[in-house]
C-alpha positions in Angstrom: 63.1 -40.6 -7.6 63.6 -36.8 -6.6 60.7 -35.2 -5.4 59.2 -32.5 -8.3 58.9 -29.5 -6.0 61.3 -27.2 -5.0 62.1 -26.4 -1.3 59.9 -23.4 -2.0 57.0 -25.4 -2.6 56.3 -24.3 -6.3 56.6 -27.3 -9.1 59.8 -28.2 -10.8 60.7 -27.0 -14.1 60.0 -30.7 -15.3 56.2 -30.4 -13.9 56.0 -26.8 -15.7 57.4 -27.7 -19.2 54.8 -30.9 -19.1 52.2 -28.7 -18.4 53.1 -26.1 -21.1 53.2 -28.9 -23.6 49.9 -30.3 -22.4 48.6 -27.1 -23.2 49.8 -26.4 -26.4 48.8 -30.1 -27.7 45.1 -29.4 -26.1 44.8 -26.0 -27.8 45.7 -27.2 -30.8 43.0 -30.0 -30.6 40.2 -27.5 -29.5 41.3 -25.2 -32.3 41.1 -28.0 -34.9 37.1 -28.2 -33.4 37.6 -31.9 -33.2 35.3 -32.1 -30.2 31.6 -33.2 -31.4 29.5 -31.5 -28.7 26.6 -29.0 -29.3 28.1 -27.4 -26.2 31.3 -26.6 -27.6 29.9 -26.1 -31.1 31.0 -22.7 -32.0 32.7 -21.6 -28.6 36.2 -20.1 -28.8 38.2 -22.0 -25.5 41.4 -20.4 -24.3 43.2 -23.1 -21.9 45.5 -20.7 -19.7 47.1 -23.0 -17.5 48.2 -26.5 -17.0 48.9 -27.8 -13.6 50.4 -31.2 -13.7 50.8 -33.7 -10.4 54.3 -34.8 -9.6 53.4 -38.2 -10.4 52.3 -36.7 -14.0 48.9 -38.8 -13.7 46.7 -35.7 -13.2 46.8 -32.5 -15.0 44.8 -29.2 -13.8 43.3 -27.6 -16.9 42.4 -24.3 -16.5 40.2 -22.9 -19.5 38.4 -19.5 -20.2 35.3 -19.6 -22.8 35.0 -16.4 -24.9 32.3 -14.8 -23.5 32.2 -17.0 -20.1 30.5 -19.7 -19.1 27.9 -18.8 -16.9 26.1 -21.8 -16.9 29.2 -24.3 -16.6 28.1 -26.2 -19.6 31.2 -25.8 -21.3 33.8 -27.3 -18.5 31.0 -30.1 -18.0 31.2 -30.9 -21.9 35.3 -30.7 -22.0 34.8 -33.4 -18.7 32.7 -34.8 -20.6 35.0 -35.9 -23.7 38.6 -35.5 -21.5 38.9 -39.3 -22.8 38.8 -38.2 -26.1 41.0 -35.2 -25.8 43.3 -37.5 -23.8 43.4 -39.3 -26.7 43.8 -36.8 -28.8 47.0 -34.9 -27.0 48.7 -38.2 -26.7 49.5 -38.6 -30.3 51.2 -35.2 -30.0 52.6 -36.0 -27.1 55.6 -38.7 -26.0 55.0 -39.6 -22.2 55.3 -42.6 -20.5 51.9 -41.4 -18.6 49.3 -39.6 -20.3 47.7 -37.7 -17.2 43.9 -37.9 -16.5 42.3 -34.2 -17.8 40.4 -32.7 -15.2 38.8 -29.4 -16.5 37.9 -26.3 -14.2 37.1 -22.2 -15.2 40.2 -20.0 -14.8 39.1 -17.2 -12.3 42.2 -15.4 -12.1 40.3 -12.9 -14.6 37.3 -12.3 -12.2 40.3 -11.9 -9.2 41.8 -9.3 -11.1 38.8 -7.4 -12.6 37.9 -7.2 -8.8 41.4 -6.1 -7.6 41.7 -3.6 -10.4 37.8 -2.0 -9.0 39.3 -1.8 -5.8 42.1 0.3 -7.2 40.1 2.4 -9.0 37.9 3.1 -5.7 38.2 7.3 -4.9 39.2 6.2 -1.8 41.8 4.0 -2.3 43.3 6.2 -5.1 43.3 9.1 -2.0 45.2 6.8 0.0 47.6 5.6 -2.5 48.3 9.6 -3.2 48.8 10.4 0.5 51.5 7.2 0.3 53.4 8.8 -2.8 53.6 12.0 -1.1 54.7 10.8 1.9 57.8 8.8 0.1 58.5 12.6 -1.6 58.9 14.2 1.5 60.8 11.2 2.4 63.4 11.3 0.2 63.8 15.4 0.5 
Protein backbone atom coordinates (compact mmCIF):
# COMPACT_ATOMS: atom_id res chain seq x y z
CA UNK A 1 0.00 0.00 0.00
CA UNK A 2 1.27 3.47 -0.85
CA UNK A 3 2.09 6.09 1.74
CA UNK A 4 -0.77 8.47 2.47
CA UNK A 5 1.40 11.56 2.86
CA UNK A 6 2.95 13.52 0.06
CA UNK A 7 6.65 14.30 -0.02
CA UNK A 8 5.92 17.72 1.47
CA UNK A 9 4.47 16.05 4.59
CA UNK A 10 0.90 17.16 3.90
CA UNK A 11 -2.03 14.73 3.90
CA UNK A 12 -2.96 13.10 0.62
CA UNK A 13 -6.06 14.06 -1.33
CA UNK A 14 -7.68 10.84 -0.14
CA UNK A 15 -7.18 11.72 3.53
CA UNK A 16 -8.50 15.22 2.95
CA UNK A 17 -11.57 13.84 1.14
CA UNK A 18 -12.30 11.31 3.91
CA UNK A 19 -11.88 14.00 6.56
CA UNK A 20 -14.26 16.31 4.74
CA UNK A 21 -16.85 13.52 4.36
CA UNK A 22 -16.63 12.76 8.09
CA UNK A 23 -16.96 16.47 8.87
CA UNK A 24 -20.13 16.81 6.78
CA UNK A 25 -21.73 13.66 8.24
CA UNK A 26 -20.87 14.66 11.80
CA UNK A 27 -22.16 18.21 11.28
CA UNK A 28 -25.47 16.79 10.10
CA UNK A 29 -25.78 14.54 13.17
CA UNK A 30 -24.95 17.41 15.54
CA UNK A 31 -27.35 19.78 13.74
CA UNK A 32 -30.21 17.31 14.23
CA UNK A 33 -29.53 17.34 17.99
CA UNK A 34 -29.56 13.55 18.29
CA UNK A 35 -27.13 13.43 21.22
CA UNK A 36 -29.01 13.55 24.51
CA UNK A 37 -26.70 15.24 26.99
CA UNK A 38 -27.33 18.21 29.28
CA UNK A 39 -23.94 19.71 28.39
CA UNK A 40 -24.86 19.71 24.69
CA UNK A 41 -28.50 20.77 25.02
CA UNK A 42 -29.10 24.02 23.16
CA UNK A 43 -25.47 24.30 22.03
CA UNK A 44 -24.61 25.13 18.46
CA UNK A 45 -21.38 23.32 17.58
CA UNK A 46 -19.31 24.01 14.49
CA UNK A 47 -17.06 21.22 13.20
CA UNK A 48 -14.19 23.21 11.71
CA UNK A 49 -11.80 20.45 10.64
CA UNK A 50 -11.32 16.69 10.70
CA UNK A 51 -7.81 15.24 10.45
CA UNK A 52 -7.75 11.54 9.66
CA UNK A 53 -4.72 9.36 10.39
CA UNK A 54 -3.02 7.71 7.38
CA UNK A 55 -4.43 4.29 8.33
CA UNK A 56 -7.96 5.78 8.62
CA UNK A 57 -8.33 4.38 12.16
CA UNK A 58 -8.36 7.69 14.07
CA UNK A 59 -9.87 11.09 13.41
CA UNK A 60 -9.07 14.25 15.35
CA UNK A 61 -12.12 16.47 15.16
CA UNK A 62 -11.74 20.18 15.85
CA UNK A 63 -14.93 21.84 17.08
CA UNK A 64 -15.95 25.31 18.16
CA UNK A 65 -19.12 25.72 20.23
CA UNK A 66 -20.99 28.97 19.71
CA UNK A 67 -20.06 31.16 22.66
CA UNK A 68 -16.92 29.16 23.41
CA UNK A 69 -16.20 26.30 25.78
CA UNK A 70 -14.17 27.81 28.61
CA UNK A 71 -14.77 24.96 31.04
CA UNK A 72 -14.43 22.19 28.41
CA UNK A 73 -17.85 20.64 29.10
CA UNK A 74 -18.84 20.48 25.45
CA UNK A 75 -15.68 18.68 24.34
CA UNK A 76 -15.91 16.26 27.29
CA UNK A 77 -19.54 15.50 26.39
CA UNK A 78 -18.66 14.91 22.73
CA UNK A 79 -15.83 12.57 23.72
CA UNK A 80 -18.22 10.71 26.07
CA UNK A 81 -20.61 10.16 23.17
CA UNK A 82 -17.96 9.49 20.51
CA UNK A 83 -19.02 5.83 20.07
CA UNK A 84 -22.63 6.85 19.46
CA UNK A 85 -21.56 9.58 17.02
CA UNK A 86 -19.26 7.12 15.25
CA UNK A 87 -22.19 4.76 14.78
CA UNK A 88 -24.41 7.53 13.47
CA UNK A 89 -21.94 8.76 10.87
CA UNK A 90 -21.26 5.17 9.77
CA UNK A 91 -24.83 5.14 8.40
CA UNK A 92 -24.02 8.11 6.16
CA UNK A 93 -20.56 7.00 4.99
CA UNK A 94 -19.47 3.80 3.29
CA UNK A 95 -16.00 3.00 4.60
CA UNK A 96 -14.16 -0.21 5.39
CA UNK A 97 -13.16 1.19 8.80
CA UNK A 98 -14.93 3.97 10.61
CA UNK A 99 -12.30 6.02 12.44
CA UNK A 100 -12.26 6.41 16.21
CA UNK A 101 -13.36 9.98 16.97
CA UNK A 102 -11.40 12.30 19.26
CA UNK A 103 -12.82 15.76 19.83
CA UNK A 104 -10.82 18.87 20.70
CA UNK A 105 -11.35 22.62 20.73
CA UNK A 106 -10.21 24.45 17.62
CA UNK A 107 -7.86 27.14 18.88
CA UNK A 108 -7.13 28.64 15.47
CA UNK A 109 -9.72 31.36 16.09
CA UNK A 110 -7.89 32.43 19.26
CA UNK A 111 -4.59 32.44 17.38
CA UNK A 112 -6.09 34.53 14.57
CA UNK A 113 -7.44 37.03 17.10
CA UNK A 114 -4.02 37.24 18.76
CA UNK A 115 -2.28 37.86 15.42
CA UNK A 116 -4.89 40.50 14.53
CA UNK A 117 -4.30 42.25 17.85
CA UNK A 118 -0.55 42.29 17.22
CA UNK A 119 -1.01 43.75 13.73
CA UNK A 120 -3.27 46.49 15.11
CA UNK A 121 -0.67 47.53 17.69
CA UNK A 122 0.42 51.13 16.88
CA UNK A 123 4.13 50.21 17.00
CA UNK A 124 3.67 47.36 14.51
CA UNK A 125 1.48 49.55 12.27
CA UNK A 126 4.22 52.19 12.31
CA UNK A 127 6.82 49.62 11.24
CA UNK A 128 4.56 48.34 8.49
CA UNK A 129 4.10 51.90 7.19
CA UNK A 130 7.89 52.34 7.08
CA UNK A 131 8.25 49.10 5.13
CA UNK A 132 5.64 50.26 2.59
CA UNK A 133 7.43 53.60 2.18
CA UNK A 134 10.77 51.84 1.64
CA UNK A 135 9.24 49.66 -1.10
CA UNK A 136 7.80 52.72 -2.87
CA UNK A 137 11.18 54.47 -2.79
CA UNK A 138 12.87 51.38 -4.20
CA UNK A 139 10.45 51.29 -7.15
CA UNK A 140 11.10 54.90 -8.16
